[in-house]
C-alpha positions as CSV (number, residue, x, y, z in Angstrom):
1,X,0.0,0.1,0.0
2,X,1.1,3.5,-0.7
3,X,-0.4,6.6,1.0
4,X,-1.0,9.2,-1.7
5,X,-0.6,12.2,0.5
6,X,2.9,11.1,1.7
7,X,4.5,10.6,-1.7
8,X,6.8,12.9,-3.5
9,X,6.3,13.4,-7.3
10,X,9.0,11.0,-8.4
11,X,7.7,8.3,-6.1
12,X,4.1,8.7,-7.2
13,X,5.3,8.7,-10.9
14,X,7.0,5.4,-10.3
15,X,4.1,3.8,-8.5
16,X,1.5,4.9,-11.1
17,X,3.6,3.3,-13.8
18,X,3.8,0.1,-11.9
19,X,0.3,0.0,-10.2
20,X,-2.1,2.7,-11.4
21,X,-4.8,1.8,-8.8
22,X,-6.2,4.1,-6.3
23,X,-8.6,3.3,-3.4
24,X,-10.7,5.9,-1.7
25,X,-13.0,5.7,1.4
26,X,-16.1,7.8,1.8
27,X,-18.1,8.4,4.9
28,X,-20.5,11.0,6.4
29,X,-21.8,12.4,9.7
30,X,-24.9,10.7,10.6
31,X,-27.0,9.5,13.5
32,X,-26.4,5.8,14.3
33,X,-28.6,5.4,17.3
34,X,-27.4,5.6,20.9
35,X,-24.8,2.8,20.8
36,X,-22.7,4.0,17.9
37,X,-20.6,7.1,17.0
38,X,-22.0,9.5,14.3
39,X,-18.8,9.0,12.2
40,X,-19.3,5.2,11.9
41,X,-19.6,5.3,8.1
42,X,-16.2,7.0,7.7
43,X,-14.6,4.7,10.3
44,X,-15.8,1.7,8.5
45,X,-14.9,3.1,5.1
46,X,-11.4,4.0,6.2
47,X,-10.7,0.5,7.6
48,X,-12.1,-1.3,4.6
49,X,-10.4,1.0,2.0
50,X,-7.1,0.7,3.7
51,X,-7.3,-3.1,3.8
52,X,-8.3,-3.2,0.0
53,X,-5.4,-0.9,-0.8
54,X,-3.0,-3.1,1.1
55,X,-4.2,-6.3,-0.6
56,X,-4.0,-4.7,-4.0
57,X,-0.7,-2.9,-3.3
58,X,-2.6,0.2,-4.4
59,X,-2.5,3.9,-3.7
60,X,-4.7,5.0,-0.8
61,X,-6.4,8.4,-1.1
62,X,-7.5,10.5,1.9
63,X,-10.8,9.6,3.5
64,X,-13.7,11.9,2.3
65,X,-16.6,12.9,4.4
66,X,-18.5,14.3,1.5
67,X,-21.7,12.4,0.9
68,X,-25.4,12.9,0.4
69,X,-28.6,11.3,1.9
70,X,-29.2,10.3,5.5
71,X,-31.6,9.4,8.2
72,X,-34.1,11.9,9.6
73,X,-32.4,12.1,13.0
74,X,-30.2,14.6,14.7
75,X,-26.5,15.0,14.1
76,X,-27.0,14.1,10.5
77,X,-25.6,16.0,7.5
78,X,-27.9,16.3,4.6
79,X,-25.7,17.6,1.7
80,X,-27.2,18.4,-1.7
81,X,-26.9,15.6,-4.2
82,X,-26.0,17.8,-7.1
83,X,-23.1,19.4,-5.2
84,X,-21.7,16.1,-4.0
85,X,-22.0,14.4,-7.3
86,X,-20.3,17.3,-9.1
87,X,-17.6,17.1,-6.5
88,X,-17.0,13.4,-7.1
89,X,-16.9,14.1,-10.9
90,X,-14.3,16.9,-10.5
91,X,-12.1,14.9,-8.1
92,X,-12.2,11.6,-10.0
93,X,-11.5,13.4,-13.3
94,X,-8.5,14.9,-11.7
95,X,-7.3,11.4,-10.5
96,X,-7.7,10.3,-14.1
97,X,-5.6,13.1,-15.4
98,X,-2.9,12.1,-12.8
99,X,-2.7,8.7,-14.6
100,X,-4.9,6.6,-12.4
101,X,-6.4,3.8,-14.5
102,X,-8.4,2.0,-11.8
103,X,-10.3,3.9,-9.0
104,X,-12.1,2.0,-6.3
105,X,-14.4,4.2,-4.1
106,X,-15.8,2.4,-1.0
107,X,-18.6,4.3,0.7
108,X,-19.6,3.2,4.2
109,X,-22.7,5.3,3.7
110,X,-25.2,3.9,1.3
111,X,-28.7,5.2,1.3
112,X,-30.3,5.3,-2.2
113,X,-29.3,8.9,-2.9
114,X,-25.7,8.2,-2.1
115,X,-25.5,5.0,-4.0
116,X,-27.0,6.8,-7.0
117,X,-24.7,9.7,-6.6
118,X,-21.6,7.5,-6.5
119,X,-22.4,5.3,-9.5
120,X,-23.8,8.1,-11.7
121,X,-20.7,10.3,-11.0
122,X,-18.5,7.3,-12.0
123,X,-20.4,6.9,-15.3
124,X,-20.1,10.6,-16.0
125,X,-16.3,10.5,-15.6
126,X,-15.8,7.3,-17.5
127,X,-17.7,8.8,-20.4
128,X,-15.0,11.5,-20.6
129,X,-11.9,10.0,-19.2
130,X,-9.8,6.9,-19.8
131,X,-10.4,5.4,-16.3
132,X,-12.3,2.5,-14.8
133,X,-14.2,3.5,-11.7
134,X,-15.7,1.0,-9.4
135,X,-18.0,2.7,-6.7
136,X,-19.0,0.2,-4.2
137,X,-20.9,-0.1,-0.9
138,X,-21.1,-3.1,1.4
139,X,-23.9,-4.9,-0.3
140,X,-22.2,-4.8,-3.7
141,X,-19.9,-7.5,-2.4
142,X,-22.0,-9.4,0.0
143,X,-24.6,-10.9,-2.3
144,X,-23.1,-14.4,-2.0
145,X,-23.2,-14.6,1.9
146,X,-25.9,-14.4,4.5
147,X,-24.9,-10.9,5.7
148,X,-27.0,-7.9,4.7
149,X,-26.2,-4.2,5.0
150,X,-28.3,-2.2,7.4
151,X,-28.2,1.0,9.5
152,X,-27.0,1.0,13.0
153,X,-28.2,-2.6,13.4
154,X,-26.5,-6.0,13.4
155,X,-24.3,-5.5,10.4
156,X,-22.8,-2.1,11.0
157,X,-22.5,-2.7,14.8
158,X,-20.7,-6.0,14.1
159,X,-18.3,-4.2,11.7
160,X,-17.4,-1.4,14.2
161,X,-17.1,-4.0,17.1
162,X,-14.3,-5.5,15.0
163,X,-12.8,-2.3,13.7
164,X,-13.1,0.0,16.8
165,X,-14.7,-1.9,19.7
166,X,-14.0,0.9,22.2
167,X,-16.5,3.1,20.4
168,X,-19.4,0.7,20.7
169,X,-21.6,0.9,23.7
170,X,-24.0,-2.0,23.8
171,X,-25.3,-0.9,27.1
172,X,-26.3,2.5,26.0
173,X,-30.0,1.5,26.0
174,X,-31.5,-1.3,28.1
175,X,-32.8,-4.4,26.5
176,X,-36.3,-3.3,27.3
177,X,-36.1,0.0,25.4
178,X,-36.1,0.7,21.7
179,X,-33.0,1.6,19.8
180,X,-34.1,4.6,17.8
181,X,-32.9,5.0,14.2
182,X,-31.8,1.5,13.4
183,X,-32.9,-0.3,10.2
184,X,-32.4,-4.0,10.4
185,X,-31.9,-6.6,13.1
186,X,-31.5,-5.4,16.7
187,X,-27.8,-5.5,17.3
188,X,-28.4,-6.4,20.9
189,X,-29.5,-9.8,19.8
190,X,-26.4,-11.2,18.2
191,X,-23.9,-8.5,16.9
192,X,-20.4,-9.6,17.4
193,X,-16.8,-8.6,16.5
194,X,-16.3,-12.1,15.0
195,X,-19.1,-11.6,12.5
196,X,-17.7,-8.1,11.7
197,X,-14.3,-9.5,11.0
198,X,-15.9,-12.2,8.8
199,X,-17.8,-9.7,6.9
200,X,-14.9,-7.3,6.4
201,X,-12.6,-10.2,5.3
202,X,-15.2,-11.2,2.7
203,X,-15.6,-7.7,1.3
204,X,-11.8,-7.0,1.1
205,X,-11.0,-10.3,-0.4
206,X,-13.6,-10.0,-3.1
207,X,-12.5,-6.4,-3.8
208,X,-8.9,-7.3,-4.3
209,X,-9.8,-10.1,-6.8
210,X,-12.1,-7.7,-8.8
211,X,-9.3,-5.1,-9.0
212,X,-7.0,-7.6,-10.4
213,X,-9.6,-8.5,-13.1
214,X,-10.3,-4.7,-13.8
215,X,-6.6,-4.2,-14.4
216,X,-6.5,-7.0,-16.9
217,X,-9.6,-5.6,-18.7
218,X,-8.3,-2.0,-18.8
219,X,-7.9,-0.9,-22.5
220,X,-9.9,-3.8,-23.8
221,X,-13.5,-4.1,-25.0
222,X,-14.3,-5.4,-21.6
223,X,-13.8,-1.9,-20.2
224,X,-16.6,-0.6,-22.3
225,X,-18.9,-3.4,-21.3
226,X,-18.1,-2.5,-17.7
227,X,-19.3,1.0,-18.4
228,X,-22.5,-0.2,-20.1
229,X,-23.3,-2.5,-17.2
230,X,-22.7,0.1,-14.6
231,X,-24.8,2.6,-16.6
232,X,-27.7,0.2,-16.6
233,X,-27.5,0.0,-12.9
234,X,-27.5,3.8,-12.6
235,X,-30.8,3.7,-14.7
236,X,-32.2,1.4,-12.1
237,X,-31.2,3.6,-9.2
238,X,-32.4,6.8,-10.9
239,X,-35.7,5.2,-11.7
240,X,-36.2,4.1,-8.1
241,X,-35.5,7.6,-6.8
242,X,-37.7,9.3,-9.3
243,X,-40.5,6.8,-8.5
244,X,-40.1,7.5,-4.8
245,X,-40.4,11.2,-5.5
246,X,-43.5,10.7,-7.5
247,X,-45.5,8.0,-5.8
248,X,-43.8,7.5,-2.5
249,X,-41.3,5.0,-1.1
250,X,-44.1,2.5,-0.1
251,X,-45.4,2.2,-3.6
252,X,-42.0,2.0,-5.3
253,X,-40.4,-1.4,-6.0
254,X,-37.6,-1.9,-3.5
255,X,-34.1,-1.6,-4.8
256,X,-33.1,-4.8,-2.9
257,X,-34.8,-7.2,-5.4
258,X,-33.3,-10.5,-6.5
259,X,-32.5,-8.8,-9.8
260,X,-30.6,-6.1,-8.1
261,X,-28.6,-8.5,-6.1
262,X,-27.9,-10.5,-9.2
263,X,-26.8,-7.3,-11.0
264,X,-24.3,-6.5,-8.1
265,X,-22.9,-10.1,-8.3
266,X,-22.6,-10.1,-12.1
267,X,-20.7,-6.8,-12.2
268,X,-18.3,-7.9,-9.4
269,X,-17.6,-11.1,-11.2
270,X,-17.3,-9.7,-14.7
271,X,-20.4,-11.2,-16.2
272,X,-21.5,-7.8,-17.8
273,X,-24.1,-9.2,-20.2
274,X,-25.8,-10.9,-17.2
275,X,-25.7,-7.6,-15.4
276,X,-27.4,-5.9,-18.3
277,X,-30.1,-8.5,-18.2
278,X,-30.8,-8.2,-14.5
279,X,-30.9,-4.4,-14.7
280,X,-33.5,-4.7,-17.4
281,X,-35.6,-7.2,-15.4
282,X,-35.5,-4.9,-12.4
283,X,-36.6,-2.0,-14.5
284,X,-39.6,-4.2,-15.5
285,X,-40.8,-4.1,-11.9
286,X,-41.9,-0.6,-12.5
287,X,-44.6,-1.8,-14.9
288,X,-45.5,-0.2,-18.2
289,X,-46.4,3.3,-16.9
290,X,-42.9,4.8,-16.6
291,X,-43.4,7.8,-18.7
292,X,-42.5,10.0,-15.7
293,X,-39.0,8.6,-15.6
294,X,-36.4,10.9,-17.3
295,X,-33.1,9.2,-17.3
296,X,-31.5,12.0,-19.3
297,X,-31.7,14.5,-16.4
298,X,-28.3,14.7,-14.6
299,X,-29.9,15.1,-11.2
């Protein structure tokens, strides 16, 4: 691993010629109930992106706390999507101009808006710059194990119990009281550092393998197929967000469908034609009346 901010120009030049891969972690400031710190997303992203960079012998960019979306609870930053997306586009374009060929962005923060923001910014940059960008969140790499992403619940709590156990207070609220602001299984039932370690190991191992494949595909027709498959996923995310805005979240097909999980798996494993098929099948969940969807709008 090579820490980007600590390198002198001649050192960076040599590393980019040998391994033009950069890994960046992204977090936010957000309520994570009473038992977890408000910076959890960044703490998890920093630990996972650092481990990925080590395994891929890649460059490690500074952690970013620029993100959009968040829960309706105190101590949560709600930053505008268009500003954050344009920031990603500007920064990632600059990385491409530095000579980075593969950019992996791991976000520990993954509501629909943030996931859309990440993946759409990647597509915008790849349409203009000779770079492969892989914007990922936890569930992108966990479709093949029984461990689902959540908010301040079993999954995130287990991860932080492994990464920074001193920051987790499982006794903050008695078992008889409700943990406000969690989405998923109550962490007091079975969250553990061991499960967090297993989950993190799985994510980092799969990420390192995918980076190796993306390096082999760079400059070939497969790079264009990657862009097409990722673009199809962006269409699904954008359609979901627009449907939520128009008819409400309860009436909108959930993003976590079998087709979306299959799309994530196909993209990570290089089965790009399968990814296209599953994205199209998920779009079919919206039915025939989708005239209100306008995929051409940037935001």
